[in-house]
PQR file of N, CA, C, O and H, with PARSE charges and radii, in Angstrom:
ATOM      1  N   MET A   1    -110.960 -67.092 218.712 -0.4000 1.5000
ATOM      2  CA  MET A   1    -110.570 -66.643 219.786 -0.0000 2.0000
ATOM      3  C   MET A   1    -108.958 -66.195 219.889  0.5500 1.7000
ATOM      4  O   MET A   1    -108.450 -65.228 220.458 -0.5500 1.4000
ATOM      5  N   SER A   2    -108.369 -67.256 219.130 -0.4000 1.5000
ATOM      6  CA  SER A   2    -106.958 -66.976 219.005 -0.0000 2.0000
ATOM      7  C   SER A   2    -106.614 -65.777 218.508  0.5500 1.7000
ATOM      8  O   SER A   2    -105.646 -65.205 219.009 -0.5500 1.4000
ATOM      9  H   SER A   2    -108.782 -68.041 218.668  0.4000 1.0000
ATOM     10  N   LEU A   3    -107.354 -65.155 217.408 -0.4000 1.5000
ATOM     11  CA  LEU A   3    -106.916 -64.136 216.591 -0.0000 2.0000
ATOM     12  C   LEU A   3    -106.965 -62.905 217.762  0.5500 1.7000
ATOM     13  O   LEU A   3    -106.085 -62.053 217.887 -0.5500 1.4000
ATOM     14  H   LEU A   3    -108.140 -65.619 217.001  0.4000 1.0000
ATOM     15  N   PHE A   4    -108.244 -63.011 218.623 -0.4000 1.5000
ATOM     16  CA  PHE A   4    -108.712 -61.769 219.439 -0.0000 2.0000
ATOM     17  C   PHE A   4    -107.342 -61.975 220.426  0.5500 1.7000
ATOM     18  O   PHE A   4    -106.663 -60.965 220.613 -0.5500 1.4000
ATOM     19  H   PHE A   4    -108.958 -63.704 218.521  0.4000 1.0000
ATOM     20  N   LEU A   5    -106.983 -63.043 220.962 -0.4000 1.5000
ATOM     21  CA  LEU A   5    -105.779 -63.101 222.086 -0.0000 2.0000
ATOM     22  C   LEU A   5    -104.264 -62.483 221.094  0.5500 1.7000
ATOM     23  O   LEU A   5    -103.577 -61.608 221.621 -0.5500 1.4000
ATOM     24  H   LEU A   5    -107.535 -63.863 220.810  0.4000 1.0000
ATOM     25  N   ASN A   6    -103.964 -62.895 220.017 -0.4000 1.5000
ATOM     26  CA  ASN A   6    -102.987 -62.194 219.390 -0.0000 2.0000
ATOM     27  C   ASN A   6    -103.159 -60.994 219.111  0.5500 1.7000
ATOM     28  O   ASN A   6    -102.092 -60.419 218.895 -0.5500 1.4000
ATOM     29  H   ASN A   6    -104.523 -63.605 219.589  0.4000 1.0000
ATOM     30  N   ILE A   7    -104.430 -60.100 218.984 -0.4000 1.5000
ATOM     31  CA  ILE A   7    -104.378 -58.633 218.572 -0.0000 2.0000
ATOM     32  C   ILE A   7    -104.176 -58.109 220.187  0.5500 1.7000
ATOM     33  O   ILE A   7    -103.421 -57.142 220.299 -0.5500 1.4000
ATOM     34  H   ILE A   7    -105.296 -60.567 219.159  0.4000 1.0000
ATOM     35  N   ILE A   8    -104.669 -58.552 221.233 -0.4000 1.5000
ATOM     36  CA  ILE A   8    -104.578 -58.167 222.506 -0.0000 2.0000
ATOM     37  C   ILE A   8    -102.897 -58.050 223.201  0.5500 1.7000
ATOM     38  O   ILE A   8    -102.443 -57.209 223.977 -0.5500 1.4000
ATOM     39  H   ILE A   8    -105.282 -59.337 221.142  0.4000 1.0000
ATOM     40  N   LYS A   9    -102.257 -59.224 222.580 -0.4000 1.5000
ATOM     41  CA  LYS A   9    -100.756 -59.399 222.856 -0.0000 2.0000
ATOM     42  C   LYS A   9     -99.994 -58.205 222.020  0.5500 1.7000
ATOM     43  O   LYS A   9     -99.205 -57.447 222.584 -0.5500 1.4000
ATOM     44  H   LYS A   9    -102.626 -59.907 221.950  0.4000 1.0000
ATOM     45  N   VAL A  10    -100.289 -58.117 220.705 -0.4000 1.5000
ATOM     46  CA  VAL A  10     -99.711 -57.164 220.103 -0.0000 2.0000
ATOM     47  C   VAL A  10     -99.964 -55.451 220.723  0.5500 1.7000
ATOM     48  O   VAL A  10     -99.096 -54.583 220.821 -0.5500 1.4000
ATOM     49  H   VAL A  10    -100.930 -58.733 220.247  0.4000 1.0000
ATOM     50  N   VAL A  11    -101.565 -55.333 221.109 -0.4000 1.5000
ATOM     51  CA  VAL A  11    -101.619 -54.047 221.776 -0.0000 2.0000
ATOM     52  C   VAL A  11    -100.657 -53.757 222.971  0.5500 1.7000
ATOM     53  O   VAL A  11     -99.971 -52.755 223.172 -0.5500 1.4000
ATOM     54  H   VAL A  11    -102.270 -56.039 221.029  0.4000 1.0000
ATOM     55  N   ALA A  12    -100.784 -54.872 223.694 -0.4000 1.5000
ATOM     56  CA  ALA A  12    -100.012 -54.775 224.865 -0.0000 2.0000
ATOM     57  C   ALA A  12     -98.455 -54.377 224.857  0.5500 1.7000
ATOM     58  O   ALA A  12     -97.932 -53.469 225.503 -0.5500 1.4000
ATOM     59  H   ALA A  12    -101.342 -55.686 223.530  0.4000 1.0000
ATOM     60  N   ILE A  13     -97.801 -55.336 223.913 -0.4000 1.5000
ATOM     61  CA  ILE A  13     -96.606 -55.092 223.456 -0.0000 2.0000
ATOM     62  C   ILE A  13     -96.202 -53.533 223.061  0.5500 1.7000
ATOM     63  O   ILE A  13     -95.222 -52.963 223.542 -0.5500 1.4000
ATOM     64  H   ILE A  13     -98.226 -56.074 223.388  0.4000 1.0000
ATOM     65  N   VAL A  14     -97.006 -53.008 222.221 -0.4000 1.5000
ATOM     66  CA  VAL A  14     -97.119 -51.704 221.728 -0.0000 2.0000
ATOM     67  C   VAL A  14     -97.030 -50.696 222.769  0.5500 1.7000
ATOM     68  O   VAL A  14     -96.150 -49.846 222.911 -0.5500 1.4000
ATOM     69  H   VAL A  14     -97.801 -53.471 221.830  0.4000 1.0000
ATOM     70  N   ILE A  15     -98.307 -50.956 223.647 -0.4000 1.5000
ATOM     71  CA  ILE A  15     -97.982 -50.388 224.962 -0.0000 2.0000
ATOM     72  C   ILE A  15     -97.034 -50.062 225.836  0.5500 1.7000
ATOM     73  O   ILE A  15     -96.728 -48.933 226.220 -0.5500 1.4000
ATOM     74  H   ILE A  15     -99.022 -51.646 223.532  0.4000 1.0000
ATOM     75  N   VAL A  16     -96.407 -51.478 226.252 -0.4000 1.5000
ATOM     76  CA  VAL A  16     -95.268 -51.531 226.959 -0.0000 2.0000
ATOM     77  C   VAL A  16     -94.002 -50.900 226.233  0.5500 1.7000
ATOM     78  O   VAL A  16     -93.196 -50.185 226.829 -0.5500 1.4000
ATOM     79  H   VAL A  16     -96.655 -52.395 225.940  0.4000 1.0000
ATOM     80  N   ALA A  17     -93.907 -51.230 224.900 -0.4000 1.5000
ATOM     81  CA  ALA A  17     -92.642 -50.451 224.074 -0.0000 2.0000
ATOM     82  C   ALA A  17     -92.885 -49.341 224.279  0.5500 1.7000
ATOM     83  O   ALA A  17     -92.007 -48.855 224.992 -0.5500 1.4000
ATOM     84  H   ALA A  17     -94.561 -51.810 224.415  0.4000 1.0000
ATOM     85  N   LEU A  18     -93.828 -48.481 223.961 -0.4000 1.5000
ATOM     86  CA  LEU A  18     -94.070 -46.925 224.272 -0.0000 2.0000
ATOM     87  C   LEU A  18     -93.872 -46.028 225.394  0.5500 1.7000
ATOM     88  O   LEU A  18     -93.574 -44.834 225.419 -0.5500 1.4000
ATOM     89  H   LEU A  18     -94.541 -48.875 223.382  0.4000 1.0000
ATOM     90  N   PHE A  19     -94.124 -46.942 226.399 -0.4000 1.5000
ATOM     91  CA  PHE A  19     -94.082 -46.654 228.058 -0.0000 2.0000
ATOM     92  C   PHE A  19     -92.377 -46.488 228.148  0.5500 1.7000
ATOM     93  O   PHE A  19     -91.735 -45.575 228.668 -0.5500 1.4000
ATOM     94  H   PHE A  19     -94.366 -47.912 226.379  0.4000 1.0000
ATOM     95  N   ALA A  20     -91.901 -47.682 227.464 -0.4000 1.5000
ATOM     96  CA  ALA A  20     -90.393 -47.670 227.820 -0.0000 2.0000
ATOM     97  C   ALA A  20     -89.626 -46.850 227.250  0.5500 1.7000
ATOM     98  O   ALA A  20     -88.501 -46.502 227.609 -0.5500 1.4000
ATOM     99  H   ALA A  20     -92.422 -48.424 227.041  0.4000 1.0000
ATOM    100  N   LEU A  21     -90.297 -46.483 226.233 -0.4000 1.5000
ATOM    101  CA  LEU A  21     -89.541 -45.345 225.240 -0.0000 2.0000
ATOM    102  C   LEU A  21     -89.693 -43.916 225.869  0.5500 1.7000
ATOM    103  O   LEU A  21     -88.730 -43.149 225.875 -0.5500 1.4000
ATOM    104  H   LEU A  21     -91.211 -46.766 225.941  0.4000 1.0000
ATOM    105  N   THR A  22     -90.983 -43.539 226.432 -0.4000 1.5000
ATOM    106  CA  THR A  22     -91.156 -42.578 226.989 -0.0000 2.0000
ATOM    107  C   THR A  22     -90.525 -42.198 228.091  0.5500 1.7000
ATOM    108  O   THR A  22     -90.133 -41.046 228.280 -0.5500 1.4000
ATOM    109  H   THR A  22     -91.765 -44.162 226.428  0.4000 1.0000
ATOM    110  N   PHE A  23     -90.335 -43.508 229.193 -0.4000 1.5000
ATOM    111  CA  PHE A  23     -89.587 -43.529 230.353 -0.0000 2.0000
ATOM    112  C   PHE A  23     -88.279 -43.250 229.938  0.5500 1.7000
ATOM    113  O   PHE A  23     -87.649 -42.492 230.677 -0.5500 1.4000
ATOM    114  H   PHE A  23     -90.654 -44.444 229.040  0.4000 1.0000
ATOM    115  N   THR A  24     -87.708 -43.682 228.923 -0.4000 1.5000
ATOM    116  CA  THR A  24     -86.246 -43.761 229.125 -0.0000 2.0000
ATOM    117  C   THR A  24     -85.967 -41.945 228.307  0.5500 1.7000
ATOM    118  O   THR A  24     -84.884 -41.442 228.606 -0.5500 1.4000
ATOM    119  H   THR A  24     -88.219 -44.298 228.323  0.4000 1.0000
ATOM    120  N   VAL A  25     -86.669 -41.298 227.598 -0.4000 1.5000
ATOM    121  CA  VAL A  25     -86.581 -39.859 227.148 -0.0000 2.0000
ATOM    122  C   VAL A  25     -86.701 -39.454 228.503  0.5500 1.7000
ATOM    123  O   VAL A  25     -85.700 -38.778 228.742 -0.5500 1.4000
ATOM    124  H   VAL A  25     -87.549 -41.706 227.356  0.4000 1.0000
ATOM    125  N   TYR A  26     -87.415 -39.527 229.500 -0.4000 1.5000
ATOM    126  CA  TYR A  26     -87.785 -38.977 230.611 -0.0000 2.0000
ATOM    127  C   TYR A  26     -86.690 -39.033 231.996  0.5500 1.7000
ATOM    128  O   TYR A  26     -86.556 -38.274 232.956 -0.5500 1.4000
ATOM    129  H   TYR A  26     -88.228 -40.077 229.305  0.4000 1.0000
ATOM    130  N   PHE A  27     -86.075 -40.163 231.638 -0.4000 1.5000
ATOM    131  CA  PHE A  27     -85.252 -40.413 232.717 -0.0000 2.0000
ATOM    132  C   PHE A  27     -83.765 -40.203 232.354  0.5500 1.7000
ATOM    133  O   PHE A  27     -82.928 -40.314 233.249 -0.5500 1.4000
ATOM    134  H   PHE A  27     -86.184 -40.779 230.858  0.4000 1.0000
ATOM    135  N   PHE A  28     -83.365 -39.887 231.009 -0.4000 1.5000
ATOM    136  CA  PHE A  28     -82.084 -39.421 230.765 -0.0000 2.0000
ATOM    137  C   PHE A  28     -82.370 -38.039 230.286  0.5500 1.7000
ATOM    138  O   PHE A  28     -81.392 -37.532 229.737 -0.5500 1.4000
ATOM    139  H   PHE A  28     -84.045 -39.797 230.282  0.4000 1.0000
ATOM    140  N   ASN A  29     -83.427 -37.286 230.337 -0.4000 1.5000
ATOM    141  CA  ASN A  29     -83.614 -36.019 229.831 -0.0000 2.0000
ATOM    142  C   ASN A  29     -83.404 -35.668 228.533  0.5500 1.7000
ATOM    143  O   ASN A  29     -83.008 -34.564 228.160 -0.5500 1.4000
ATOM    144  H   ASN A  29     -84.222 -37.698 230.783  0.4000 1.0000
ATOM    145  N   LEU A  30     -83.696 -36.699 227.769 -0.4000 1.5000
ATOM    146  CA  LEU A  30     -83.237 -36.222 226.330 -0.0000 2.0000
ATOM    147  C   LEU A  30     -83.932 -35.050 225.295  0.5500 1.7000
ATOM    148  O   LEU A  30     -83.486 -34.460 224.311 -0.5500 1.4000
ATOM    149  H   LEU A  30     -84.018 -37.596 228.072  0.4000 1.0000
ATOM    150  N   ASP A  31     -85.203 -35.007 225.981 -0.4000 1.5000
ATOM    151  CA  ASP A  31     -85.732 -33.924 225.120 -0.0000 2.0000
ATOM    152  C   ASP A  31     -84.904 -32.639 225.499  0.5500 1.7000
ATOM    153  O   ASP A  31     -84.561 -31.912 224.567 -0.5500 1.4000
ATOM    154  H   ASP A  31     -85.566 -35.487 226.780  0.4000 1.0000
ATOM    155  N   MET A  32     -84.602 -32.344 226.600 -0.4000 1.5000
ATOM    156  CA  MET A  32     -83.695 -31.026 226.931 -0.0000 2.0000
ATOM    157  C   MET A  32     -82.716 -30.998 225.967  0.5500 1.7000
ATOM    158  O   MET A  32     -82.387 -29.982 225.355 -0.5500 1.4000
ATOM    159  H   MET A  32     -84.881 -32.934 227.357  0.4000 1.0000
ATOM    160  N   LYS A  33     -82.047 -32.553 225.758 -0.4000 1.5000
ATOM    161  CA  LYS A  33     -80.522 -32.500 225.556 -0.0000 2.0000
ATOM    162  C   LYS A  33     -80.736 -32.239 223.687  0.5500 1.7000
ATOM    163  O   LYS A  33     -79.965 -31.654 222.927 -0.5500 1.4000
ATOM    164  H   LYS A  33     -82.315 -33.378 226.255  0.4000 1.0000
ATOM    165  N   LEU A  34     -81.878 -32.818 223.414 -0.4000 1.5000
ATOM    166  CA  LEU A  34     -82.016 -32.586 221.711 -0.0000 2.0000
ATOM    167  C   LEU A  34     -82.398 -31.064 221.861  0.5500 1.7000
ATOM    168  O   LEU A  34     -81.660 -30.380 221.152 -0.5500 1.4000
ATOM    169  H   LEU A  34     -82.505 -33.293 224.031  0.4000 1.0000
ATOM    170  N   THR A  35     -83.474 -30.198 222.678 -0.4000 1.5000
ATOM    171  CA  THR A  35     -83.457 -29.006 222.543 -0.0000 2.0000
ATOM    172  C   THR A  35     -82.355 -28.120 222.432  0.5500 1.7000
ATOM    173  O   THR A  35     -82.446 -27.103 221.744 -0.5500 1.4000
ATOM    174  H   THR A  35     -84.074 -30.754 223.254  0.4000 1.0000
ATOM    175  N   ALA A  36     -80.970 -28.518 223.262 -0.4000 1.5000
ATOM    176  CA  ALA A  36     -80.031 -27.656 223.753 -0.0000 2.0000
ATOM    177  C   ALA A  36     -79.178 -27.841 222.031  0.5500 1.7000
ATOM    178  O   ALA A  36     -78.779 -26.914 221.326 -0.5500 1.4000
ATOM    179  H   ALA A  36     -80.897 -29.345 223.820  0.4000 1.0000
ATOM    180  N   ALA A  37     -79.121 -28.994 221.802 -0.4000 1.5000
ATOM    181  CA  ALA A  37     -78.098 -29.491 220.302 -0.0000 2.0000
ATOM    182  C   ALA A  37     -78.843 -28.447 219.461  0.5500 1.7000
ATOM    183  O   ALA A  37     -78.039 -27.675 218.937 -0.5500 1.4000
ATOM    184  H   ALA A  37     -79.445 -29.747 222.374  0.4000 1.0000
ATOM    185  N   ILE A  38     -80.134 -28.172 219.161 -0.4000 1.5000
ATOM    186  CA  ILE A  38     -80.646 -27.535 218.134 -0.0000 2.0000
ATOM    187  C   ILE A  38     -80.798 -26.235 218.513  0.5500 1.7000
ATOM    188  O   ILE A  38     -81.079 -25.488 217.576 -0.5500 1.4000
ATOM    189  H   ILE A  38     -80.787 -28.799 219.587  0.4000 1.0000
ATOM    190  N   TYR A  39     -80.696 -25.680 219.675 -0.4000 1.5000
ATOM    191  CA  TYR A  39     -80.686 -24.075 219.742 -0.0000 2.0000
ATOM    192  C   TYR A  39     -79.993 -23.318 219.225  0.5500 1.7000
ATOM    193  O   TYR A  39     -80.650 -22.344 218.856 -0.5500 1.4000
ATOM    194  H   TYR A  39     -80.467 -26.286 220.436  0.4000 1.0000
ATOM    195  N   PRO A  40     -78.640 -23.216 218.914 -0.5600 1.5000
ATOM    196  CA  PRO A  40     -78.145 -22.504 218.126  0.2800 2.0000
ATOM    197  C   PRO A  40     -78.470 -22.338 216.527  0.5500 1.7000
ATOM    198  O   PRO A  40     -78.397 -21.226 216.004 -0.5500 1.4000
ATOM    199  N   TRP A  41     -78.770 -23.303 215.910 -0.4000 1.5000
ATOM    200  CA  TRP A  41     -79.735 -23.391 214.800 -0.0000 2.0000
ATOM    201  C   TRP A  41     -81.018 -22.612 214.724  0.5500 1.7000
ATOM    202  O   TRP A  41     -81.400 -21.992 213.731 -0.5500 1.4000
ATOM    203  H   TRP A  41     -78.829 -24.206 216.335  0.4000 1.0000
ATOM    204  N   LEU A  42     -81.649 -22.707 215.884 -0.4000 1.5000
ATOM    205  CA  LEU A  42     -83.032 -21.906 216.036 -0.0000 2.0000
ATOM    206  C   LEU A  42     -82.594 -20.460 216.283  0.5500 1.7000
ATOM    207  O   LEU A  42     -83.160 -19.548 215.679 -0.5500 1.4000
ATOM    208  H   LEU A  42     -81.339 -23.211 216.690  0.4000 1.0000
ATOM    209  N   ASN A  43     -81.700 -20.242 217.068 -0.4000 1.5000
ATOM    210  CA  ASN A  43     -81.425 -18.937 217.061 -0.0000 2.0000
ATOM    211  C   ASN A  43     -80.995 -18.189 215.827  0.5500 1.7000
ATOM    212  O   ASN A  43     -81.466 -17.092 215.528 -0.5500 1.4000
ATOM    213  H   ASN A  43     -81.240 -20.982 217.559  0.4000 1.0000
ATOM    214  N   LYS A  44     -80.026 -18.864 215.078 -0.4000 1.5000
ATOM    215  CA  LYS A  44     -79.382 -18.382 213.748 -0.0000 2.0000
ATOM    216  C   LYS A  44     -80.855 -18.134 212.842  0.5500 1.7000
ATOM    217  O   LYS A  44     -80.921 -17.254 211.984 -0.5500 1.4000
ATOM    218  H   LYS A  44     -79.644 -19.755 215.320  0.4000 1.0000
ATOM    219  N   GLN A  45     -81.955 -19.002 213.155 -0.4000 1.5000
ATOM    220  CA  GLN A  45     -83.141 -18.577 212.151 -0.0000 2.0000
ATOM    221  C   GLN A  45     -83.855 -17.604 212.689  0.5500 1.7000
ATOM    222  O   GLN A  45     -84.430 -16.854 211.900 -0.5500 1.4000
ATOM    223  H   GLN A  45     -81.901 -19.717 213.853  0.4000 1.0000
ATOM    224  N   TYR A  46     -83.980 -17.401 213.915 -0.4000 1.5000
ATOM    225  CA  TYR A  46     -84.732 -16.393 214.585 -0.0000 2.0000
ATOM    226  C   TYR A  46     -84.265 -15.065 214.188  0.5500 1.7000
ATOM    227  O   TYR A  46     -84.925 -14.190 213.627 -0.5500 1.4000
ATOM    228  H   TYR A  46     -83.513 -18.011 214.555  0.4000 1.0000
ATOM    229  N   ASP A  47     -82.827 -15.023 214.616 -0.4000 1.5000
ATOM    230  CA  ASP A  47     -82.202 -13.960 214.375 -0.0000 2.0000
ATOM    231  C   ASP A  47     -82.249 -13.361 212.700  0.5500 1.7000
ATOM    232  O   ASP A  47     -82.213 -12.136 212.578 -0.5500 1.4000
ATOM    233  H   ASP A  47     -82.291 -15.733 215.072  0.4000 1.0000
ATOM    234  N   LYS A  48     -82.308 -13.989 211.761 -0.4000 1.5000
ATOM    235  CA  LYS A  48     -82.560 -13.629 210.439 -0.0000 2.0000
ATOM    236  C   LYS A  48     -84.061 -13.107 210.278  0.5500 1.7000
ATOM    237  O   LYS A  48     -84.175 -12.588 209.168 -0.5500 1.4000
ATOM    238  H   LYS A  48     -82.337 -14.984 211.860  0.4000 1.0000
ATOM    239  N   VAL A  49     -84.873 -13.081 210.775 -0.4000 1.5000
ATOM    240  CA  VAL A  49     -86.496 -12.797 210.623 -0.0000 2.0000
ATOM    241  C   VAL A  49     -86.493 -10.936 211.159  0.5500 1.7000
ATOM    242  O   VAL A  49     -86.210 -10.269 212.154 -0.5500 1.4000
ATOM    243  H   VAL A  49     -84.781 -13.503 211.677  0.4000 1.0000
ATOM    244  N   LYS A  50     -87.072 -10.710 209.574 -0.4000 1.5000
ATOM    245  CA  LYS A  50     -87.191  -8.957 209.615 -0.0000 2.0000
ATOM    246  C   LYS A  50     -88.457  -8.759 210.564  0.5500 1.7000
ATOM    247  O   LYS A  50     -89.533  -9.356 210.610 -0.5500 1.4000
ATOM    248  H   LYS A  50     -87.302 -11.251 208.766  0.4000 1.0000
ATOM    249  N   ARG A  51     -87.866  -7.566 211.397 -0.4000 1.5000
ATOM    250  CA  ARG A  51     -88.995  -7.256 212.416 -0.0000 2.0000
ATOM    251  C   ARG A  51     -89.449  -5.776 212.166  0.5500 1.7000
ATOM    252  O   ARG A  51     -88.637  -5.036 211.611 -0.5500 1.4000
ATOM    253  H   ARG A  51     -86.993  -7.081 211.360  0.4000 1.0000
ATOM    254  N   ASP A  52     -90.363  -5.406 212.435 -0.4000 1.5000
ATOM    255  CA  ASP A  52     -90.900  -4.012 212.564 -0.0000 2.0000
ATOM    256  C   ASP A  52     -90.145  -3.203 213.767  0.5500 1.7000
ATOM    257  O   ASP A  52     -90.676  -3.329 214.870 -0.5500 1.4000
ATOM    258  H   ASP A  52     -91.022  -6.007 212.885  0.4000 1.0000
ATOM    259  N   GLN A  53     -89.008  -2.412 213.699 -0.4000 1.5000
ATOM    260  CA  GLN A  53     -88.638  -1.791 214.847 -0.0000 2.0000
ATOM    261  C   GLN A  53     -89.664  -0.403 215.240  0.5500 1.7000
ATOM    262  O   GLN A  53     -89.487   0.219 216.288 -0.5500 1.4000
ATOM    263  H   GLN A  53     -88.576  -2.310 212.803  0.4000 1.0000
ATOM    264  N   HIS A  54     -90.409  -0.145 214.554 -0.4000 1.5000
ATOM    265  CA  HIS A  54     -91.400   1.000 215.192 -0.0000 2.0000
ATOM    266  C   HIS A  54     -92.434   0.869 216.005  0.5500 1.7000
ATOM    267  O   HIS A  54     -93.503   0.446 215.564 -0.5500 1.4000
ATOM    268  H   HIS A  54     -90.553  -0.650 213.703  0.4000 1.0000
ATOM    269  N   LEU A  55     -92.295   1.175 217.184 -0.4000 1.5000
ATOM    270  CA  LEU A  55     -93.520   0.906 218.196 -0.0000 2.0000
ATOM    271  C   LEU A  55     -94.404   2.053 218.477  0.5500 1.7000
ATOM    272  O   LEU A  55     -95.360   1.923 219.241 -0.5500 1.4000
ATOM    273  H   LEU A  55     -91.426   1.518 217.543  0.4000 1.0000
TER
END
């Protein structure tokens, strides 16, 4: 029974930690801040792509 309770505790701790992490990302809008930081690099890569100009 002790092993079962330890597994439940570990699962609960992992779930709470993941919730805290996702809530922090949401609260501080970190996903869009990361996107804004890599946006110039993404544009540079996108601008190098060869395109067919004929419609």
